[in-house]
C-alpha positions in Angstrom: -26.3 -20.1 7.0 -23.3 -22.2 7.8 -22.1 -19.8 10.5 -25.6 -19.8 12.1 -25.8 -23.6 12.1 -22.3 -23.9 13.7 -23.2 -21.3 16.4 -26.4 -23.2 17.2 -24.5 -26.5 17.5 -21.7 -25.1 19.5 -21.4 -26.6 23.0 -20.8 -23.1 24.3 -24.1 -21.8 22.9 -26.0 -24.8 24.1 -24.5 -24.8 27.6 -24.2 -21.0 28.4 -26.9 -19.7 26.0 -26.9 -17.0 23.4 -25.6 -14.3 25.9 -22.6 -16.4 27.0 -20.1 -13.6 26.6 -20.4 -10.0 27.8 -17.8 -7.4 27.0 -15.7 -6.4 29.9 -16.4 -9.5 31.9 -14.4 -12.4 33.4 -15.0 -16.1 32.9 -13.2 -19.2 33.9 -13.0 -22.9 32.8 -11.8 -25.0 35.7 -10.6 -28.6 35.9 -7.7 -30.7 36.9 -5.0 -31.3 34.4 -5.9 -33.1 31.2 -9.7 -32.9 31.4 -10.3 -30.3 28.7 -9.9 -26.7 29.9 -8.1 -25.5 26.8 -10.3 -27.4 24.4 -13.4 -25.8 25.9 -11.8 -22.4 25.8 -11.1 -22.9 22.1 -14.8 -23.6 21.5 -15.6 -20.4 23.3 -13.2 -18.6 21.0 -14.5 -20.3 17.9 -18.0 -19.3 18.7 -16.9 -15.7 18.9 -15.1 -16.0 15.5 -18.3 -17.3 14.0 -20.0 -14.1 15.3 -17.4 -12.2 13.2 -15.5 -11.0 16.3 -11.8 -10.9 16.8 -10.1 -13.2 19.4 -6.6 -13.1 21.1 -5.4 -16.4 22.6 -2.6 -16.1 25.0 -1.0 -19.3 26.1 1.5 -19.7 28.9 2.0 -23.4 28.1 1.8 -24.1 24.4 3.7 -22.8 21.3 1.8 -21.0 18.6 1.8 -24.1 16.3 0.0 -26.2 18.9 -2.5 -23.4 19.5 -3.3 -23.3 15.8 -3.7 -27.1 15.7 -6.2 -26.9 18.6 -8.3 -24.3 16.8 -8.3 -26.3 13.6 -9.3 -29.5 15.4 -12.0 -27.6 17.4 -13.4 -26.2 14.2 -13.4 -29.7 12.5 -15.2 -31.2 15.5 -17.9 -28.5 15.3 -18.3 -29.0 11.6 -18.7 -32.8 12.1 -21.3 -32.1 14.8 -23.5 -30.3 12.4 -23.7 -33.2 9.9 -22.7 -33.2 6.3 -21.3 -29.9 5.1 -19.7 -29.3 1.7 -15.9 -29.6 2.4 -15.2 -26.6 0.2 -17.7 -24.4 2.1 -16.2 -25.5 5.4 -12.7 -24.8 4.1 -13.6 -21.3 2.8 -15.3 -20.4 6.1 -12.2 -21.5 8.0 -10.0 -19.3 5.7 -12.3 -16.4 6.7 -12.1 -17.2 10.4 -8.5 -18.0 10.9 -7.0 -14.5 10.3 -9.4 -13.1 13.0 -7.5 -15.1 15.7 -4.2 -13.8 17.0 -2.1 -16.2 19.1 0.5 -15.2 21.6 2.7 -17.6 23.5 4.8 -16.6 26.5 6.2 -18.0 29.8 4.7 -17.1 33.1 7.6 -14.9 34.0 7.2 -12.9 30.7 3.4 -12.7 30.9 2.5 -9.0 31.4 -0.9 -7.3 31.4 1.0 -4.1 30.5 2.1 -5.7 27.2 -1.5 -6.7 26.5 -2.7 -3.1 27.2 0.1 -1.7 24.9 -1.0 -4.1 22.1 -4.7 -3.0 22.5 -3.7 0.6 22.5 -1.8 0.1 19.3 -4.8 -1.4 17.7 -7.0 1.5 18.9 -4.6 4.2 17.8 -4.4 2.7 14.3 -8.2 2.4 14.1 -7.9 -1.4 13.8 -10.6 -3.9 14.9 -10.5 -4.5 18.6 -10.9 -8.0 20.0 -14.1 -9.0 21.7 -12.4 -11.8 23.6 -9.0 -12.5 25.1 -8.3 -16.1 26.3 -5.6 -16.4 29.0 -4.6 -20.1 29.1 -2.1 -21.3 31.8 -2.1 -18.6 34.4 -1.2 -20.2 37.8 -4.1 -19.6 40.2 -2.4 -21.6 43.0 -0.4 -18.4 43.7 -1.7 -14.9 44.5 -3.1 -13.5 41.2 -4.9 -10.5 42.7 -2.7 -7.8 41.2 -2.7 -9.4 37.7 -6.5 -9.8 37.8 -7.0 -6.3 39.0 -5.0 -4.9 36.1 -6.8 -7.2 33.6 -10.2 -6.2 35.0 -9.4 -2.6 34.4 -8.2 -3.4 30.9 -11.3 -5.4 30.2 -13.5 -2.5 31.2 -11.4 0.1 29.3 -11.4 -1.8 26.0 -14.8 -3.6 26.4 -13.2 -7.0 26.0 -14.3 -10.2 27.7 -11.4 -12.3 29.2 -11.7 -16.0 29.8 -9.1 -18.0 31.8 -8.2 -21.6 32.3 -7.9 -22.5 36.0 -6.2 -25.7 37.1 -7.6 -27.4 40.1 -6.2 -30.6 41.8 -7.7 -34.0 42.3 -6.9 -34.1 46.1 -8.5 -30.8 46.9 -12.1 -30.7 48.1 -14.4 -27.8 47.2 -14.7 -25.0 49.7 -17.8 -24.4 51.9 -19.1 -22.0 49.2 -19.0 -24.9 46.7 -16.0 -23.7 44.6 -12.6 -25.1 43.8 -10.1 -23.3 46.1 -8.5 -21.6 43.1 -11.8 -19.9 42.2 -12.9 -19.3 45.8 -10.0 -16.9 46.4 -11.0 -14.7 43.5 -14.6 -15.6 42.7 -15.9 -12.0 43.2 -14.1 -11.0 40.0 -15.7 -13.7 37.9 -19.2 -13.4 36.4 -19.1 -16.9 34.8 -17.3 -20.1 35.8 -17.6 -23.7 34.6 -16.1 -26.8 36.2 -15.2 -29.8 34.1 -14.9 -33.3 35.6 -14.7 -36.8 34.3 -17.9 -38.8 34.6 -17.6 -42.4 33.3 -16.6 -42.0 29.7 -17.8 -38.4 29.4 -17.0 -35.0 30.8 -19.5 -33.3 33.1 -19.7 -29.6 32.8 -21.0 -27.9 36.0 -22.0 -24.2 35.9 -20.5 -22.8 39.1 -21.3 -19.1 38.4 -23.8 -17.7 35.8 -26.9 -16.3 37.4 -29.9 -18.5 37.0 -27.9 -21.2 35.3 -25.9 -22.0 38.4 -25.6 -25.7 39.2 -26.8 -26.8 35.7 -25.0 -29.9 34.5 -24.2 -31.0 31.0 -22.3 -34.0 29.5 -19.8 -33.5 26.6 -17.7 -35.9 24.6 -14.0 -35.8 25.8 -12.6 -36.2 22.3 -14.7 -33.4 20.7 -16.1 -31.2 23.5 -19.5 -31.6 21.8 -22.7 -31.7 23.9 -24.2 -35.1 24.6 -27.0 -34.2 27.0 -28.2 -32.0 29.8 -28.5 -33.4 33.3 -31.4 -32.4 35.5 
């Protein structure tokens, strides 16, 4: 029951719906620096953990300790959003969820899709549970990522794993004629889902840039917690 309550209260479920992740698909969370890309990706990952799925979080910016803190904070925020929950029940559930997340930290010059594939192959060969989601946080989309994305797309299809990326935009850059940040515009054909986060007064506005019938929907979330405040017509 607790898992179900948390899934229903997740900003990911409320913004993207129940079918927010599809295996073998690409998604992106886009914003300028410091708005909340990583925090929202963490909520996506936590929602998968609550579905009893395994998650791999690859960070090109943060060490493992910081990644773990982000997940614990994200889980605590979600617990608080539900209302009163027995602290012992919440703690026991976290103990069940935490081992299903595997964090990897690397630098951009050591990030390698081949290493990811080798790791997934090792899981498969040893009949271990495969991840349903890989988070890639910190890849530089200001440079040509076409080769990396092509390899990761093949990997996603081969292992039936969804891959979500953080994508940093810049304050001074306008959207393209197609209505995308330039970083997404260059590669948008590879992405099935894309969200844009931007400050709006004392909140963060989430704009759905790609997601079928949900395109152009807007939502407000709290900057400190990433929890949903309201939908915007």
